[in-house]
C-alpha positions as CSV (number, residue, x, y, z in Angstrom):
1,X,-3.3,2.8,30.1
2,X,-6.2,2.9,27.6
3,X,-5.0,3.9,24.2
4,X,-6.9,4.8,21.1
5,X,-5.2,4.2,17.7
6,X,-6.3,5.7,14.4
7,X,-4.5,4.8,11.1
8,X,-4.5,6.4,7.7
9,X,-2.6,5.8,4.4
10,X,-0.8,3.0,2.8
11,X,-0.2,-0.6,3.7
12,X,3.2,0.4,5.2
13,X,1.3,2.5,7.7
14,X,-1.0,-0.4,8.5
15,X,2.2,-2.5,9.0
16,X,3.4,0.2,11.4
17,X,0.1,-0.1,13.2
18,X,0.7,-3.8,13.9
19,X,4.1,-2.8,15.5
20,X,2.4,-0.2,17.7
21,X,-0.3,-2.8,18.7
22,X,2.3,-5.4,19.4
23,X,4.4,-3.1,21.6
24,X,1.3,-1.8,23.5
25,X,0.1,-5.3,24.1
26,X,3.5,-6.5,25.4
27,X,3.5,-3.5,27.8
28,X,0.0,-4.4,29.0
29,X,-1.7,-1.3,27.6
30,X,-5.4,-1.6,26.5
31,X,-6.3,-0.6,23.0
32,X,-9.8,0.9,23.0
33,X,-12.2,1.5,20.1
34,X,-13.1,5.2,20.8
35,X,-11.2,8.3,21.8
36,X,-13.7,8.9,24.6
37,X,-12.5,5.8,26.5
38,X,-8.8,6.5,26.0
39,X,-6.1,8.1,28.1
40,X,-3.8,8.6,25.1
41,X,-4.6,9.1,21.4
42,X,-2.2,7.9,18.7
43,X,-2.7,9.2,15.1
44,X,-0.7,7.4,12.4
45,X,-0.6,10.0,9.6
46,X,-0.2,10.1,5.8
47,X,0.8,13.2,3.8
48,X,1.2,11.8,0.3
49,X,-1.1,14.4,-1.3
50,X,-2.6,17.7,-0.2
51,X,-6.1,16.5,0.5
52,X,-4.8,13.8,2.8
53,X,-2.7,16.3,4.6
54,X,-5.8,18.5,5.2
55,X,-7.6,15.5,6.5
56,X,-4.8,14.7,9.0
57,X,-4.8,18.3,10.2
58,X,-8.6,18.2,10.7
59,X,-8.3,15.0,12.7
60,X,-5.6,16.6,14.9
61,X,-7.8,19.5,15.5
62,X,-10.7,17.2,16.5
63,X,-8.6,15.1,18.8
64,X,-6.9,18.1,20.4
65,X,-10.3,19.2,21.7
66,X,-10.3,16.1,24.0
67,X,-7.4,17.7,26.0
68,X,-5.7,14.2,26.1
69,X,-2.1,13.3,25.4
70,X,-1.7,13.0,21.6
71,X,1.0,11.0,19.8
72,X,1.4,11.7,16.1
73,X,3.2,9.0,14.2
74,X,3.5,8.1,10.5
75,X,5.1,10.3,7.8
76,X,4.1,13.8,8.9
77,X,6.4,13.9,11.9
78,X,9.4,13.3,9.6
79,X,8.6,16.0,7.1
80,X,6.1,18.4,8.7
81,X,6.8,18.6,12.4
82,X,6.2,22.4,12.6
83,X,2.9,22.0,10.8
84,X,1.8,19.4,13.4
85,X,2.9,21.6,16.3
86,X,1.0,24.5,14.9
87,X,-2.2,22.5,15.3
88,X,-1.3,20.4,18.4
89,X,1.6,22.2,20.2
90,X,1.9,19.5,22.9
91,X,1.9,16.6,20.6
92,X,4.5,13.9,20.9
93,X,6.1,13.1,17.5
94,X,7.2,9.7,16.3
95,X,8.8,9.4,12.8
96,X,8.5,6.0,11.2
97,X,12.1,5.0,11.8
98,X,11.7,5.3,15.6
99,X,8.3,3.6,16.0
100,X,9.7,1.0,18.4
101,X,10.1,3.9,21.0
102,X,6.3,4.3,21.2
103,X,6.0,3.0,24.8
104,X,8.9,5.2,26.0
105,X,7.2,8.2,24.4
106,X,3.8,7.3,26.1
107,X,5.6,7.1,29.4
108,X,7.6,10.2,28.7
109,X,10.9,8.5,29.3
110,X,14.2,10.0,28.2
111,X,15.1,8.4,24.8
112,X,18.3,7.8,23.0
113,X,17.0,7.6,19.4
114,X,18.6,5.0,17.1
115,X,17.3,3.2,14.0
116,X,16.3,-0.5,14.5
117,X,14.7,-2.9,12.2
118,X,10.9,-3.1,12.6
119,X,11.1,-6.8,12.1
120,X,12.7,-7.0,15.6
121,X,9.6,-5.5,17.3
122,X,6.6,-7.5,18.6
123,X,3.5,-7.3,16.4
124,X,-0.2,-7.7,16.8
125,X,-2.3,-8.2,13.7
126,X,-5.9,-7.1,13.8
127,X,-7.8,-9.4,11.4
128,X,-7.2,-12.1,8.8
129,X,-4.7,-10.0,6.7
130,X,-1.2,-9.2,8.0
131,X,0.6,-6.3,6.4
132,X,4.3,-7.0,6.8
133,X,7.1,-4.5,6.0
134,X,10.1,-6.0,4.2
135,X,12.0,-2.7,4.0
136,X,12.0,1.0,5.1
137,X,12.7,3.8,2.7
138,X,13.5,4.0,-1.0
139,X,16.3,4.0,-3.5
140,X,14.6,6.5,-5.8
141,X,13.7,10.2,-5.7
142,X,10.6,10.8,-7.8
143,X,10.3,14.5,-8.3
144,X,6.7,14.7,-6.9
145,X,7.2,12.3,-3.9
146,X,7.4,13.4,-0.3
147,X,7.4,9.9,1.1
148,X,11.0,9.2,0.4
149,X,11.9,12.2,2.6
150,X,9.7,10.9,5.3
151,X,11.0,7.3,5.3
152,X,14.6,7.9,4.3
153,X,17.0,5.7,2.3
154,X,16.4,2.1,1.6
155,X,17.0,-0.3,4.5
156,X,16.0,-3.9,3.7
157,X,15.2,-6.2,6.6
158,X,16.9,-9.6,6.7
159,X,15.0,-12.5,5.1
160,X,15.1,-14.5,8.3
161,X,13.5,-11.6,10.2
162,X,10.8,-11.1,7.6
163,X,10.1,-14.8,7.6
164,X,9.8,-14.8,11.3
165,X,7.2,-12.0,11.1
166,X,5.2,-14.1,8.6
167,X,5.4,-17.1,10.8
168,X,4.2,-15.2,13.8
169,X,1.3,-13.7,11.8
170,X,0.2,-17.2,10.8
171,X,0.4,-18.2,14.5
172,X,-2.0,-15.3,15.2
173,X,-4.5,-16.8,12.7
174,X,-3.7,-14.6,9.7
175,X,-4.3,-16.2,6.3
176,X,-3.2,-13.4,3.9
177,X,0.3,-11.9,4.1
178,X,0.5,-8.5,2.5
179,X,4.2,-7.8,1.6
180,X,4.8,-4.1,1.7
181,X,7.5,-1.4,1.2
182,X,7.7,1.9,-0.6
183,X,8.9,-0.2,-3.5
184,X,9.0,-4.0,-3.0
185,X,11.1,-4.5,-6.1
186,X,14.0,-2.6,-4.6
187,X,14.2,-5.1,-1.7
188,X,17.8,-6.1,-1.1
189,X,19.5,-3.5,-3.3
190,X,21.3,-2.4,-0.2
191,X,22.2,-5.8,1.1
192,X,22.9,-7.8,-2.0
193,X,19.6,-9.8,-1.8
194,X,16.5,-9.5,-4.0
195,X,12.7,-9.8,-3.9
196,X,12.6,-13.1,-5.8
197,X,14.7,-14.8,-3.2
198,X,12.7,-13.3,-0.3
199,X,9.4,-14.6,-1.8
200,X,10.9,-18.0,-2.4
201,X,11.9,-18.2,1.3
202,X,8.6,-17.0,2.6
203,X,6.8,-19.6,0.4
204,X,8.7,-22.3,2.1
205,X,6.9,-21.6,5.4
206,X,4.4,-24.3,6.1
207,X,0.7,-23.4,6.2
208,X,-2.3,-22.6,4.1
209,X,-1.9,-18.9,3.4
210,X,-1.6,-16.5,0.5
211,X,0.8,-13.7,-0.2
212,X,0.0,-10.4,-1.9
213,X,3.1,-8.6,-3.2
214,X,2.9,-4.8,-2.9
215,X,3.8,-2.0,-5.3
216,X,6.8,-2.4,-7.6
217,X,8.5,0.5,-9.4
218,X,9.1,-0.6,-13.1
219,X,12.7,0.7,-12.9
220,X,13.7,-1.6,-10.0
221,X,11.4,-4.5,-11.1
222,X,13.5,-4.7,-14.4
223,X,16.7,-5.3,-12.3
224,X,15.4,-8.7,-11.1
225,X,12.5,-9.4,-13.4
226,X,13.2,-13.0,-14.1
227,X,13.6,-13.8,-10.4
228,X,10.4,-12.1,-9.5
229,X,8.4,-13.6,-12.3
230,X,9.7,-17.1,-11.3
231,X,8.9,-16.6,-7.7
232,X,5.3,-15.9,-8.6
233,X,5.0,-19.5,-9.8
234,X,4.3,-20.6,-6.2
235,X,0.5,-21.1,-5.7
236,X,0.7,-19.2,-2.4
237,X,1.4,-15.9,-4.2
238,X,-1.6,-14.1,-5.7
239,X,-1.1,-13.5,-9.4
240,X,-1.4,-9.8,-8.8
241,X,0.9,-7.1,-10.0
242,X,0.8,-3.5,-8.8
243,X,3.0,-1.7,-11.3
244,X,2.5,2.2,-11.4
245,X,3.1,3.7,-14.8
246,X,2.1,7.3,-13.7
247,X,2.0,8.6,-17.3
248,X,1.9,7.3,-20.9
249,X,4.3,9.9,-22.0
250,X,8.1,9.4,-21.8
251,X,8.9,13.1,-21.4
252,X,6.6,13.4,-18.4
253,X,8.1,10.3,-16.9
254,X,11.5,11.9,-17.3
255,X,10.3,15.0,-15.5
256,X,8.9,12.8,-12.8
257,X,12.3,11.2,-12.5
258,X,10.8,7.8,-12.7
259,X,13.9,6.3,-14.5
260,X,11.9,4.0,-16.9
261,X,10.0,4.4,-20.2
262,X,6.6,3.4,-21.3
263,X,8.3,0.7,-23.3
264,X,9.9,-0.7,-20.1
265,X,6.5,-0.8,-18.4
266,X,5.0,-2.7,-21.3
267,X,7.9,-5.2,-21.3
268,X,7.3,-6.0,-17.7
269,X,3.6,-6.4,-18.2
270,X,4.1,-8.7,-21.2
271,X,6.6,-10.9,-19.2
272,X,4.1,-11.4,-16.4
273,X,1.1,-11.9,-18.7
274,X,3.0,-14.4,-20.8
275,X,3.6,-16.5,-17.7
276,X,0.4,-15.8,-15.9
277,X,-2.5,-15.0,-18.4
278,X,-5.0,-14.6,-15.6
279,X,-2.9,-11.9,-13.9
280,X,-4.7,-9.0,-12.2
281,X,-2.8,-5.8,-13.2
282,X,-3.1,-2.7,-11.1
283,X,-1.4,0.6,-12.1
284,X,-1.3,4.2,-10.9
285,X,-1.6,7.4,-13.0
286,X,-0.9,11.0,-12.0
287,X,-3.1,13.6,-13.8
288,X,-2.2,17.2,-14.1
289,X,1.6,17.0,-13.5
290,X,3.3,20.3,-14.3
291,X,3.5,21.0,-18.1
292,X,1.2,18.1,-18.9
293,X,-0.5,18.7,-22.3
294,X,-3.6,17.4,-24.0
295,X,-1.4,15.3,-26.2
296,X,0.3,13.8,-23.3
297,X,-2.9,12.9,-21.4
298,X,-4.2,11.3,-24.6
299,X,-1.1,9.2,-24.8
300,X,-1.8,8.0,-21.2
301,X,-5.4,7.2,-22.3
302,X,-4.1,5.2,-25.3
303,X,-1.7,3.3,-23.1
304,X,-4.4,2.3,-20.7
305,X,-6.7,1.2,-23.6
306,X,-3.8,-0.9,-25.0
307,X,-2.7,-2.5,-21.7
308,X,-6.2,-2.8,-20.2
309,X,-5.3,-2.9,-16.5
310,X,-7.8,-4.3,-14.1
311,X,-7.3,-1.5,-11.6
312,X,-6.2,2.1,-12.2
313,X,-5.6,4.4,-9.3
314,X,-6.0,7.9,-10.7
315,X,-4.6,10.8,-8.6
316,X,-4.6,14.5,-9.4
317,X,-1.1,15.9,-9.0
318,X,-0.6,17.6,-5.7
319,X,2.5,19.8,-5.0
320,X,4.2,18.6,-1.9
321,X,6.7,20.3,0.4
322,X,10.5,19.6,-0.2
323,X,9.9,18.1,-3.7
324,X,11.4,19.3,-7.0
325,X,8.1,19.2,-8.7
326,X,6.7,21.8,-6.3
327,X,8.9,24.5,-8.0
328,X,8.3,23.4,-11.6
329,X,6.7,25.9,-13.9
330,X,3.7,25.0,-16.1
331,X,1.1,24.3,-13.4
332,X,-2.1,22.7,-14.8
333,X,-5.2,24.3,-13.5
334,X,-7.4,22.5,-11.0
335,X,-10.3,22.7,-13.4
336,X,-8.4,21.1,-16.2
337,X,-6.9,18.4,-13.9
338,X,-10.4,17.5,-12.8
339,X,-11.6,17.2,-16.4
340,X,-8.7,15.0,-17.3
341,X,-9.2,12.9,-14.2
342,X,-12.9,12.4,-15.0
343,X,-12.0,11.5,-18.6
344,X,-9.5,8.8,-17.5
345,X,-11.9,7.5,-14.8
346,X,-14.5,6.9,-17.5
347,X,-12.0,5.2,-19.7
348,X,-10.8,2.9,-16.9
349,X,-14.3,2.1,-15.7
350,X,-15.2,0.8,-19.1
351,X,-12.0,-1.3,-19.3
352,X,-12.6,-2.7,-15.8
353,X,-16.2,-3.8,-16.6
354,X,-15.1,-5.5,-19.8
355,X,-12.1,-7.2,-18.0
356,X,-14.3,-8.5,-15.2
357,X,-16.9,-9.9,-17.6
358,X,-14.2,-12.2,-18.9
359,X,-14.2,-14.1,-15.6
360,X,-17.9,-15.1,-15.8
361,X,-18.2,-18.9,-15.7
362,X,-14.6,-19.4,-14.3
363,X,-14.0,-21.3,-11.1
364,X,-11.7,-20.0,-8.3
365,X,-10.6,-21.0,-4.9
366,X,-11.5,-17.9,-2.9
367,X,-10.0,-16.9,0.5
368,X,-12.8,-15.2,2.5
369,X,-11.3,-12.1,4.1
370,X,-14.2,-10.1,5.5
371,X,-17.9,-9.8,6.1
372,X,-19.8,-6.9,4.6
373,X,-23.5,-5.9,4.8
374,X,-26.5,-8.2,4.7
375,X,-24.6,-11.5,5.5
376,X,-22.5,-11.0,2.4
377,X,-18.8,-11.9,2.4
378,X,-15.8,-10.7,0.3
379,X,-12.9,-12.9,-0.6
380,X,-9.9,-13.0,-2.9
381,X,-9.4,-15.3,-5.8
382,X,-6.0,-16.7,-6.8
383,X,-5.4,-13.5,-8.9
384,X,-6.5,-11.3,-6.0
385,X,-9.8,-10.4,-7.7
386,X,-12.4,-9.4,-5.0
387,X,-15.2,-11.9,-5.1
388,X,-18.6,-11.3,-3.3
389,X,-20.7,-14.2,-2.2
390,X,-23.8,-14.5,0.0
391,X,-23.1,-18.2,0.8
392,X,-22.8,-19.2,4.4
393,X,-19.0,-19.1,4.9
394,X,-16.4,-18.2,7.6
395,X,-13.7,-15.5,7.5
396,X,-10.4,-17.2,6.8
397,X,-12.0,-20.1,5.0
398,X,-11.0,-21.1,1.4
399,X,-14.0,-22.1,-0.8
400,X,-14.5,-23.0,-4.4
401,X,-16.8,-20.5,-6.2
402,X,-18.1,-20.2,-9.8
403,X,-18.3,-16.6,-11.1
404,X,-21.9,-15.8,-12.1
405,X,-21.7,-12.0,-12.5
406,X,-19.5,-8.9,-12.2
407,X,-19.3,-5.1,-12.1
408,X,-16.4,-2.8,-12.6
409,X,-14.9,-3.7,-9.2
410,X,-16.1,-7.1,-8.0
411,X,-16.9,-10.5,-9.2
412,X,-19.9,-12.4,-7.8
413,X,-19.6,-16.1,-7.0
414,X,-21.7,-19.1,-6.0
415,X,-20.6,-22.3,-4.4
416,X,-19.7,-25.0,-6.9
């Protein structure tokens, strides 16, 4: 059959896409580039915030007009099946935990649903980067988060199975391994293992490749901080830390049920920067959480100015179904949330520009990951900084570049 696949959302969803592609390829289906050429349409959904949910519903409406069989996968089937059915009544739903049944669903076979590790499924990676899930679910229950309802309790995959996925990705020509989970730092909490040990084992795999470690919750990162920091010593691991702080105010963090303080966040950042001064720090901030005051948003701004993260993902709070925060009083108006978001965006843009200027004149070994417009290529330096070059290079090639310029997002490099 000809199958069209459309994916939205986080790196975990992109990892799920590789599972779907692997199963479809094994079963001799053809993955096509447009819905017009397809017999079956698969939509991998995200519902992390309200605007994303609306986009998913819009895509469902558009795809339903084709009158073709539609399979809806991703997080929405777990937490909003009725909403999906209200748009596409005949859709087949596949929650993340049962993704390996995708071929049975396509063929409309009778299914005995059971949970299996995704590491046991075949995978097909589309490009130089391979997003690889190390776990499903989460140990935490942040008050605003719908994803932990969608993906369930933490289930860490065995180190040997994750390592096998990495090995197979390298055999397919991948050069960048993107380790992903809802919270990578909680890896092994259910099995007695830990992220540091997993990274150590992956790095033992032979080959010229790099590893990007995905988001870590500060609360769980503290539990194995020394092990994680030590694992980063391996040159295969990008010196990149995605550590969401969400707010610079401890009272708000408590209401979010984040289980750490601003001081905990700062301690982790200091530990990493002490060991890796060239570290790229990425963090997330939620603006407009219920009861948020002007004083609290100013505390967040002060924290960002103090820490100077390279990347800040700013999200306006969005009330999600099933979450505790949805029923909290003290709603912040949309207008005020937008103003605060704009303010923090301006603060962070200034910080990013100044941080990137510090790299001018430095030399990096850059892994070329994709081609963009006008014969220009983008790659990643050892610290995961995106570097743009117009040199004649190949995707997957590692080249030595000297940084000659920068903006708030990219560095620009020339061959040494």
